[in-house]
N, CA and C atoms as an extended XYZ file, in Angstrom:
177
Properties=species:S:1:pos:R:3:atomname:S:1:resname:S:1:resid:I:1 pbc="F F F"
N        87.737      108.145       89.548 N   MET     1
C        87.788      108.112       91.124 CA  MET     1
C        87.864      106.918       91.766 C   MET     1
N        88.455      106.366       92.338 N   LYS     2
C        88.363      104.693       92.573 CA  LYS     2
C        87.678      104.718       93.689 C   LYS     2
N        87.120      103.841       94.012 N   ALA     3
C        85.857      103.366       95.084 CA  ALA     3
C        86.846      102.270       95.895 C   ALA     3
N        86.506      102.290       97.043 N   LEU     4
C        86.881      101.190       97.747 CA  LEU     4
C        85.948      100.227       97.832 C   LEU     4
N        85.970       99.049       97.215 N   THR     5
C        84.759       97.827       97.411 CA  THR     5
C        85.450       96.669       97.861 C   THR     5
N        84.653       95.876       97.948 N   ARG     6
C        85.035       94.578       98.114 CA  ARG     6
C        85.282       94.039       96.868 C   ARG     6
N        86.344       93.030       97.032 N   SER     7
C        86.789       92.339       95.648 CA  SER     7
C        85.589       91.004       95.379 C   SER     7
N        85.415       91.131       94.094 N   GLY     8
C        84.789       90.129       93.398 CA  GLY     8
C        85.993       88.581       93.001 C   GLY     8
N        86.719       89.350       93.291 N   LYS     9
C        87.879       88.280       92.475 CA  LYS     9
C        88.702       87.421       94.052 C   LYS     9
N        88.871       88.321       94.728 N   SER    10
C        89.775       87.697       95.960 CA  SER    10
C        88.437       88.006       97.284 C   SER    10
N        88.176       86.275       97.119 N   LYS    11
C        87.133       86.679       98.579 CA  LYS    11
C        87.710       85.703       99.888 C   LYS    11
N        88.820       85.908       99.801 N   ILE    12
C        88.793       85.346      101.239 CA  ILE    12
C        88.193       86.251      102.363 C   ILE    12
N        87.265       85.650      103.402 N   LEU    13
C        87.165       86.372      104.575 CA  LEU    13
C        86.365       87.517      104.166 C   LEU    13
N        85.764       87.478      103.192 N   GLY    14
C        84.515       88.409      102.252 CA  GLY    14
C        84.938       89.220      101.623 C   GLY    14
N        85.984       89.140      100.940 N   GLY    15
C        86.818       89.991      100.103 CA  GLY    15
C        87.637       91.645      100.628 C   GLY    15
N        87.556       91.779      101.668 N   VAL    16
C        87.911       93.032      102.423 CA  VAL    16
C        89.171       93.345      102.099 C   VAL    16
N        90.031       92.399      102.567 N   CYS    17
C        91.789       92.743      102.098 CA  CYS    17
C        92.011       92.968      100.612 C   CYS    17
N        91.543       91.731       99.888 N   GLY    18
C        91.281       91.687       98.303 CA  GLY    18
C        90.839       93.329       98.093 C   GLY    18
N        89.613       93.796       98.334 N   GLY    19
C        89.143       95.050       98.327 CA  GLY    19
C        90.156       96.186       98.497 C   GLY    19
N        90.946       95.975       99.551 N   VAL    20
C        92.051       97.086       99.705 CA  VAL    20
C        92.960       96.765       99.195 C   VAL    20
N        93.474       95.804       98.816 N   GLY    21
C        94.786       95.693       98.112 CA  GLY    21
C        94.572       96.121       96.429 C   GLY    21
N        93.191       95.786       95.978 N   GLU    22
C        92.869       96.257       94.630 CA  GLU    22
C        93.211       97.884       94.763 C   GLU    22
N        92.380       98.419       95.968 N   TYR    23
C        92.352       99.753       95.813 CA  TYR    23
C        93.805      100.282       95.722 C   TYR    23
N        94.667       99.787       96.895 N   LEU    24
C        96.565      100.137       96.650 CA  LEU    24
C        96.722       99.804       95.587 C   LEU    24
N        96.387       98.566       94.515 N   ASP    25
C        97.119       98.365       93.893 CA  ASP    25
C        98.215       97.458       94.195 C   ASP    25
N        97.950       96.547       95.226 N   THR    26
C        99.487       95.838       95.724 CA  THR    26
C        98.594       94.358       95.796 C   THR    26
N        98.825       93.431       96.405 N   ASP    27
C        98.491       91.975       95.966 CA  ASP    27
C        97.968       91.615       97.777 C   ASP    27
N        96.514       91.307       97.469 N   PRO    28
C        95.795       91.389       98.749 CA  PRO    28
C        96.466       90.494      100.066 C   PRO    28
N        97.439       89.628       99.352 N   ASN    29
C        98.465       88.502      100.416 CA  ASN    29
C        99.141       89.468      101.250 C   ASN    29
N        99.654       90.583      100.428 N   ILE    30
C       100.278       91.566      101.667 CA  ILE    30
C        99.624       91.843      102.460 C   ILE    30
N        98.290       92.266      102.055 N   ILE    31
C        97.878       93.449      103.312 CA  ILE    31
C        96.645       92.092      104.307 C   ILE    31
N        96.202       90.853      103.704 N   ARG    32
C        96.347       89.987      104.636 CA  ARG    32
C        97.580       89.695      106.014 C   ARG    32
N        98.936       89.579      105.238 N   ILE    33
C        99.843       89.548      105.784 CA  ILE    33
C       100.090       90.269      107.420 C   ILE    33
N       100.276       91.531      106.617 N   VAL    34
C       100.207       93.046      107.564 CA  VAL    34
C        99.483       93.066      108.322 C   VAL    34
N        98.077       92.873      108.578 N   LEU    35
C        96.501       92.533      109.095 CA  LEU    35
C        97.276       91.443      110.074 C   LEU    35
N        97.591       90.350      109.674 N   VAL    36
C        97.644       89.410      110.957 CA  VAL    36
C        98.849       89.350      111.578 C   VAL    36
N       100.206       90.460      111.012 N   ILE    37
C       100.978       91.048      112.365 CA  ILE    37
C       100.385       91.829      113.468 C   ILE    37
N        99.736       92.892      112.703 N   LEU    38
C        99.296       93.753      113.679 CA  LEU    38
C        98.622       93.072      114.593 C   LEU    38
N        97.698       92.122      114.111 N   LEU    39
C        97.034       91.067      115.114 CA  LEU    39
C        97.833       90.948      116.242 C   LEU    39
N        98.654       90.473      115.638 N   ALA    40
C        99.516       89.451      116.675 CA  ALA    40
C       100.724       90.350      117.384 C   ALA    40
N       100.515       91.738      117.379 N   LEU    41
C       101.528       92.439      117.934 CA  LEU    41
C       100.526       93.532      118.697 C   LEU    41
N        99.256       93.023      118.456 N   GLY    42
C        97.985       93.761      119.456 CA  GLY    42
C        97.998       95.203      118.690 C   GLY    42
N        98.339       95.750      117.495 N   LEU    43
C        98.587       97.104      117.023 CA  LEU    43
C        96.950       97.114      116.526 C   LEU    43
N        95.923       96.233      116.476 N   VAL    44
C        94.821       96.560      115.663 CA  VAL    44
C        93.974       97.561      116.793 C   VAL    44
N        93.735       97.051      117.855 N   THR    45
C        93.112       97.675      118.937 CA  THR    45
C        93.848       99.313      118.763 C   THR    45
N        94.683       99.472      118.890 N   LEU    46
C        95.328      101.159      118.511 CA  LEU    46
C        94.622      101.980      117.166 C   LEU    46
N        94.379      101.349      115.978 N   PHE    47
C        93.898      101.615      115.090 CA  PHE    47
C        92.479      101.140      114.855 C   PHE    47
N        91.480      100.262      115.664 N   TRP    48
C        90.434       99.719      115.336 CA  TRP    48
C        89.408      100.941      114.984 C   TRP    48
N        89.490      101.927      115.480 N   PRO    49
C        88.218      102.834      114.752 CA  PRO    49
C        88.502      102.983      113.345 C   PRO    49
N        89.844      103.088      113.059 N   LEU    50
C        89.837      103.368      111.269 CA  LEU    50
C        89.946      101.995      110.738 C   LEU    50
N        90.120      100.707      111.500 N   PHE    51
C        89.858       99.783      110.594 CA  PHE    51
C        88.267       99.502      110.779 C   PHE    51
N        87.358       99.538      111.434 N   CYS    52
C        86.279       99.469      111.485 CA  CYS    52
C        85.553      100.938      110.356 C   CYS    52
N        86.107      101.640      110.045 N   VAL    53
C        85.529      102.350      108.903 CA  VAL    53
C        86.209      101.662      107.882 C   VAL    53
N        86.775      100.815      107.716 N   VAL    54
C        87.258      100.664      106.210 CA  VAL    54
C        86.681       99.602      106.041 C   VAL    54
N        86.240       98.372      106.878 N   VAL    55
C        85.640       97.635      106.762 CA  VAL    55
C        84.108       98.013      106.614 C   VAL    55
N        83.658       98.948      107.211 N   TYR    56
C        82.205       99.167      107.010 CA  TYR    56
C        82.117       99.738      105.428 C   TYR    56
N        82.735      100.872      104.892 N   VAL    57
C        83.057      101.274      103.564 CA  VAL    57
C        83.274      100.334      102.373 C   VAL    57
N        84.139       99.224      102.635 N   ALA    58
C        84.444       98.187      102.127 CA  ALA    58
C        83.289       97.507      101.574 C   ALA    58
N        82.270       97.002      102.515 N   ALA    59
C        81.351       96.038      102.762 CA  ALA    59
C        80.096       96.898      101.690 C   ALA    59
């Protein structure tokens, strides 16, 4: 079973997006771009509780 952890290799802003990228087997830059787009559109506030849980688990 895979664990969601912060990345040890891709440590931009603490490695959270890198950890999510490693967990999903995708490029961490794609996760970062999606996060920036969601922030720009204001959609992160809709998913804020889920985002907080992901960051807490990854930390």
